[in-house]
Each structure stands twice: as structure tokens, then as C-alpha cells.
N, C-alpha and C positions, 0 to 999 in steps of 0.2 A: 409471390415475390414482393408485391406492394406491401402486404401486411408485415413481412419480415423487415422491410426497410423502415417502416413507420415505428416498429417496436425498437429497432436499433437506434433510431434518432431520439426516441423518447428516453431510452436508457442513458444515452449520452448527455441529454439535457439534465436528467436527474443527477448524474454524477457531477456535472459542472456546478449545479446548485449546491451540492454538498461541499464541494471544494471551496466555493465562494462564500460559504457561510450560510446557506439557505437553512440548514438545520443547526439550531443553537445548542451548544454543549451545556450540560447541567452538572453542577457539583452538589454533593450532599453535605448538609450542615452537620458537623459532629456534635455529640453530646458533651458539653463542657461543664455541666452542673457538678459541683463538688470539687472542681479543680482550683488550683491557685491561679492568680491572674497570669503568671508566667506560663504555666502549663496550658491554660486556655488559649493564650496567644499562639503558642506553638501548634496546638491542635487546629486552630482556625486557619492560620497561614499554611499549615501543612496540607489542608484540604483545598487549597487554591482560593481561599477567601481572605477577607481583610477584617481587622479589628476596628470597630468604630471607636474613635477617640473624641473627647476624653472619656475614660472609663467611668461609669457611674458606681456609686457606693450607697448602701442602704442597710437598714436593720433587719436581721433575720434570726429567728430562734431555731429554725430547722437546720441551718448551716453555720458552722463555727466562723468566727472572724477570719477573713482572708480567703474564704472559698466563694466561688461563683454560685449564686443561688437563683439567677434568672438569666435567660438568653433569648434573643429575638433576631432572626427567625428561630423557631424551635428545632430541636434535633431531628434529623431524618428528612427535613424538607429539602427539595431540590431547587437550587437557585443558580443564577448565572455566575460564572467565574468572576472573582473579584468582589462579589457582594459583601457589603459591610455587615458584620455581626455585632449586635449590642450585647454587652454583658453587664451584670450588676453584681458587685462583690460585697459580701457580707461584712458588716461591722459588729455583728453579734447583737445582743440586747443590752442597752445601756442602763435600763431601769426596770424593776419588776412592777407588774400591775398589782395594785392593792387588792387584797381579798375583800375586806370590809373595814370601815364604811366606804360607800361610793358617793361621797359628797353628802349634801343635806337636801331635804325637801325645801323648795323655794318658798313655800307658804308657811310651814310650821317650824322650819330650821331643825327639825329632827333628823338624825342620821339615817342614811339609806343603808339599811343592814340586811336587806333581802331583795329578791327579785320582785316581790309584791310591793315593797317599799319603792323600788325603782319605777314600777309602773304607775304607782300613785304620784310619785314626783313628776312624772311626765305630764300627767293630767293637771297638776297644780302649778305648772310653770306659766307665769303671766305672759311670757312672750308668745304663747300660743294664741292670745287674743289678737295678734297682728295678722293671723292667717285668715283665709276666707271662712265664713261661718259654716259653709257646707262641709269643710274639713273638720272643724272643731266639734261639730255634732257627731261625726264618726269616731272621734277620739274617745268617746265614752266607751267604745267597744274594747278599749285597752284597760278598762278598770280591773283592779286586782281580783275582784270577785267574779268577773265574767270573761276576761281577756283570753281569747283562743284564736291564734293567728297561724297555726302551723298545720293546717289541713291541705285542702286542694286550692291552688291559686292559679288564676289565669290573668294575663295582661294582653291587651290589644293595642297596638300602635298603628293607627290607621294611615298616617302619613309621616314622612321624615321630620326630624327635629329641625327648626324649633317651632314650626307652625302646625304640627301634626295634631291629630285627635287621639287622646289617650284614655283608655278605659281599663279598669282592672277590678278584680274581685278576690278577696282574701278570705278563705273559709277556715274553720277549725277542725280538730281531730276528736272533739268531744271531751277533752280534758282541759281544765282551767290551767293555763300555762304556768303561772308563777306558783301554783299550789301543788302541781303534780309533775308536769314535764320538766320544769326547771328546778323543782324543789330538791330533787335528789342531788343535783349538781351543787346546789347551795349548801346542803348539809355536809357534803364531802369537803367543800372548800373551807367551811368554818372549823372543821375538826382536823387539826394538823397531824394528829396521831391516827387518823382513819386508815385502816389497813385490813382488807379482806384478802387473805393469802390465795395464791393460785392453787388450783387443784384440778387434775384431769385436763379437760379441754378449756376450762375457765382460766383466764390469764391473770386474775386478781385485779383488785381496784384499790388505789391509794390516793391520799390527798395530793401527793407529789405529782401524780399523773394528771389530775384535773387542773391543778394549779399551773402546771407547765402548759396545758392546752389553753388556759386563760391568757397566759402571757404571749404565747406564740400567736394566737388569733388576734390579740389586741395590736401587736406590732404589725402583723400582716394587714389588718384592716387599715391602719394608718398609712402603710406603704401604698395600698391599693387605691384609697380614696382621698389621700392627702388632706387638704384643709377641711374636707367635708366631715372628717372624723371629729374635729373640734366643733364644727357647726352642729353636728348631731347632739353633742353634749350640751351646747349652749341653748339650742332650740328646745331641747327636752332632756333635762338632767336625769340620768338613769337609762336613757335610751341606748347608749353604747353598750352598757352591760347586758341589757336585755338581748341585744343582737349577738353579743358574745356567747350568751347562754344557749341561744338557738343554734349557733354554729357548732357548739360542743355537742349538743344532742345529735345534730348532724345527719339525721336520716333523710332519705329521699333525694331527689335530684330535679333539675329543671332542664327544659329543652326550648330552643329558640327555633321558630318556624318562619321561613320566608313566605311572602305572599304567593298565593296560587291564583293566577288571573281568572276572572269570571267565576270564582268559587269563594275563596276567602281573600279578599283584596287588601290584606294588611298583615303586618308582622304580628306574631303571637308568641308569648312565652307561657309555658305550662309548667307547673311545679307541684310537688307534693312533699309534705314533711317539713321539719325545721331546717334541715340542710338545703332542701329544695327551695324553700322560701328565701333563704339568704342568697343562694345562687341566682334566683330570679331577680332579686333586688339589684345585684351587681350587674346582671345582664341588662336590666332596664336602664340603670344609670349610664352604662356604657353605650347602649343603643340610642339613647336620646341625646347624647352629647354632653351629659353632665360630668362624666369622667372620661378623659381621653387617655386611657391606659389599656393598650392591647395585650398587656402581659398578665392581667388578672386571671388567676387560676385557682379554683376552689380547692384543688388538690394541695395547695400550699398551706392549707389550714389543718389543724388537728381536729378531727371529728370523731366522736365516740358513740356512734349509734349502737354498737354491740353491747353497750351497757345501758344507755338511757332511752332508746326508742321503746315504744309501747310493747312490742313483741319480743324485746330482748330481756336479758336476765342480769340485773345490776349486781346482785349478790352471789350469783353462781349456785343457787340452791335448786336449780332445775325448774323453778316456777317463773314464768315470764312476768314482767312488770304489769302487763295487762291482767294476768291471772290474779296477781296480788291486789291490784286495784279492785277487781270485781269481788274478790273475797272480802276485802275491807268494806266495800260499799254495801255488801249484803249483811255483814256481821257487826260493823261499827259505823252505821250511817251518820251518827251525830259527832263523830271525831275522825272523819275520813283522812284529813291531812296528816295528823300526827301518826295515826295507825298505818297509813300508807308508807310513810318514811320508816316506821318501825319494822314493818314486814318486808319491804322491798330492799332494805339495806342490812338485813340480819339473816345470814345463811342458816341459822338454827331455827328460824321460824319459816316453816314450809306449809303453805295453805293447801287444802284439797282443791285441785283444779280439775276441770272437765278433761277427760281423756280423749275426747273427740279431736280428730284432725281436720275439722271443718276449715275449708279454705276456698278462696275464689278461683275459679278456672277461667271464667269470662266476666268482664265488667264493662259497662259502657264508658265511652270517653266523652269529655266535654264537647259540646257541639253548638252550632248555629242552625236555626231552622226558620224558614219563611212563614209568615202569617198564612194560614189556610192549609198548611201541610199537616201530615200526621206524624206525631212524635211517638217513637217506639224505643223503649229502654229494656234491655234483657240482661239477665245475669245467669251464671251457672256455677254451682258449687261442687266440691268433691270432699271425700273424707268424712262424711256425716255419719252419725250414729242414730239410726232411725229416720223417720220422715222429717223433712225440713219445712219450716214455716217461714213465710216471707212477709215483711211489712214495708210499705212505701210511704215516704213523707215528702212534702214540698215545702221548703223553708220552715221545717219543723212541724208542719200541719199534716196529720195523717191523711192518706189517700185511701180510696176504696179498694184498690187492687191488693190482692193477697197472694198472687202467684209470682213466678220468677220473671214475668214480663209485665211492664206497665205501658199502656197505650192511650194516647189522647189524640182524637181526631180534630181536624179543623182548629188548630191552635191559634191563639190570639196573643197579643203582647203581654197580657196578664199571665200567660203560662210560663214566662221566663222565670228562672230561679234555680235553686239548688235542690236536686232530687236525691234522696237517700234511700237505699234499700238495706234492710237488716235481715239477715238469715240466721236462724237458730235451729237447734235440734234437741231431742229429749235429754241430752247430757248437760244441758244449760250452756253449751258452747254458743257463742253469738259473734257474728262478724258484720261489719257495715261497710258500705262503699257509697261514695257520693259523686254526682256528676252535675256540672253547671250547664244549664240550657239557656241560650240567648235567642230571643225571637225578634225579628226585625222585618220591615217591609223590604221588598226587592230593591236593591241598589242603594240602600241607606244604612247608616250606622248611628246609634244613639248619640246625641250631643249633650254634654253636661256643662257644669259650671266652669267659669274661668279660674285659672290658678296661677299664682305667682311662681316664676321660674325657680327662685332660690329656695322655695319651701318644699320642693318635691322630695328631697332626700329624707326629711323628717316625716313627711306624709306617708310615704310608701312603707316605712318601717312600722308605723303605728296603726295603720288601718286594719280593721277586722270585719269589713262588710263590703258592700257593693257601691261603687261610686264611679261616675264618668266625668272626665275632665276634658276640656278643650284648651290647649295652650295657645296663647297669642303672643306674637313678638312685641 
């Protein structure tokens, strides 16, 4: 009898809480993207929400003038009744982005007519002398003969902005960016009549497609980072175009990880590929407080990895860009750049490629390890033709291990670096994967050189190595 009375009283209290507002009602934010301002207003108020005024306007190539192209909160989010929803209405694109030239080299006054020219112009800008020497030393890694920044990237943000400790590493994918990854884009941009027709599952590739991507991404960058877009061009003439090129290549992605107490006590951004590098850059700028724009979305950009990523097929001939690169490297080693363009963008030139389906099944992830622990890196492949051979390197230096597992006992700080495993089979198929290993004493994180706040935007886009920074207010 007592239990029944308690349950009845408890139920009555719960009902009273609900009546008095103990449970907060939630409304769902409608999707107003693509609507006119009037339509969006009706949809928002019809959902029991309110339109934030004054309404914002901005440039967008993805949405025609007059259509909503951004909203905050996002569609589908549950919010309290009456919550104000921000919309941004498109004004279209008021001006086209020039194909070439992209300004001039500040040292030679020569026109910037290629991505390699752009990277050289970055190095030749006298304004870079105003930056810390630790940074300018790393800028040599952007040289047009060596620059390779679109491999595996990680960023550590040890403490919140502005006094936090920042460390990052930007690795490559094995191709010189301006001579191979970005070169195909450059050639298509320069040839206004470029047109490979669609056939079968191949959608075709034209100058108009790539030129539109250039314009859309240029306007989107300017919207997302505001005055930093002009700053990048001033700090390093040619840098904006290099960033645009990597966004068009667009492969890969980035992830943002929150701290894990007593394990990884800092934020971390991991990325792979050109698109992942650009996404990581925007995540980093937003997370450190350089850009206060919660609406940045990499999906607003036009990315074309189905054409320009290494394992994609730019000309639709059935041979991947990687296959054509390997064929050219073997048969035309003294003229690789020109021959790569010739074979990768001509569907009538089809190289003999290995028929092996060699691919990774298991690869190690980037990791932190304490001094004295044992480092173990293991890989697993599938689709091989015949026996697989493995080779391991650390920062480009071969290691003794020849199996699918590399082990190093009692690690020291000197064991930190980039470890790469390459697997190959008798068909000459070859694949590689890399992992960044950081070694540190318990309870500590490496401390690096001081950095000026205003220089970060230019620095992050240009680096191609490992550097640690401590920011001070």
C-alpha cells in the first residue's frame, strides 16, 4: 500500500513538472537553402522560429542571386521555439577569377603563369623576411622543385587560443605538387577549348568545369576567411592560387578530435590529401580564433578528386593518374612533367598498367608514444598477385624491417618522425602508407619557437615539414 502511494505521488509530481514547463519543447530548423528570402521567412516562421534581422548578403557561385545559400542553425537541428535563424542571401559572383597571369613575381616582375611560378613567387616575396626565421627556413619546402604538402597532416592544439601551444606536421604524397598534382588543373585552365567527352561512367572533363571550380572556390574562400584572403595574397603572392588548386584536387578529409583526459590532453586535427589539408587549415584557423565563422563548410566548395586525385582517372581511359605517372617515370624519366600531362590528359594514350588489385586492408594511424615504450606498426594488404614484399623507412631513411610489421623497443625522442611502409607484388603494383609518430616524456609536450599571431594564416598554408610553435599573447 505504501509503495502504491509513493508511485502515485511521484507520477503526480512528474505531471506537474511537465505542465509547469519542466520539459522544454523543441522545434526543428527547416532547410531553407535555395529558397528566396520571402520563402525562407515563411518556412522559418512556420516552424515556430524567427528570422534574424537584418538579413545578410554575400557572393555565391553555387546559388543564383536571390537564393539563400547559408543558414545557422543548420537544417534539422532541434532548438527552442522562437530561436532566431540567420540566413545569407546570394548576390551571385560579381567578377570572374583570372586564369592567368596571377600577378607577378615580386623579385623578377615576371608574370605568374603556372602553379610552379606561384610557389616561386611565394618564396621570393620580401615580406617573408618579417616573419620568424624558424618559419622562413621551412618555406624552402614550398620550392617548385620539391614542394609536396598534400599527404598526411596532423595539428596539435595543446591549450585554447590565444596562449596555447601549437604544433603541426605537413607531409607529402610523393608527387611534387606544382609539377604533377596541380599541373593537370593548370593545363585544363590554360586551354579554353579543352574537352574530353563523356563516355560510359566517365562524366567528361572540360575547361568550363575547372574554371567554374576556380571561381566558386575563390569567392567561397573570400566569404569564409574575409580579410585573410587579401592578407594571404599580400604575404605571399601566388599563395591563394596554390590553395585554390589544392581545393580543386579535393581528395581526402580532416577530422577534429577533442582532448581525452590523461591520454591525449589536447585538441588534434588529422587530415590526408589536398582537400583534407584545406579542411584542416580552415579547422585550425577557426579553432584558434583567427576566423570567427561557424558557417565554414568544405561542402560549399567544388572539389574534383574524381579527376585529379592520384588514384582517379583524369582522361577516362581506364588508367589511373598514378598508373600513368608510374608508366611515364619508367619510360620517360628525363621528361616526366610533359609526358605525364600528355598521357594523363589524352584518352587515346593508354599505358600498360599492373592488373594487380593491391590495396591496404589495415594501416597504422598517427600516434603518440612515451619514451621507453615499444613502438609497433603493422599493415595488411589484399588483392595481391603473388608474394608481397614490404619496405619501411623513417623520414626517408630505409629501416631493416622487411615484413608487414615494424617494431622498435625502448623508444627514445630520436625515434619520432614519419614512418612509411611500401608494399609491392610481382606485377609491379606498389602502394605506400605513412604514419607520424611523436615521442615525448610523460606529462609533457614539445615546445617550439614563438610566432607572431598575424603570420599564422600564411605559415600554415606554406609549410611542408615539422615545426612546433608556442603562441604568446
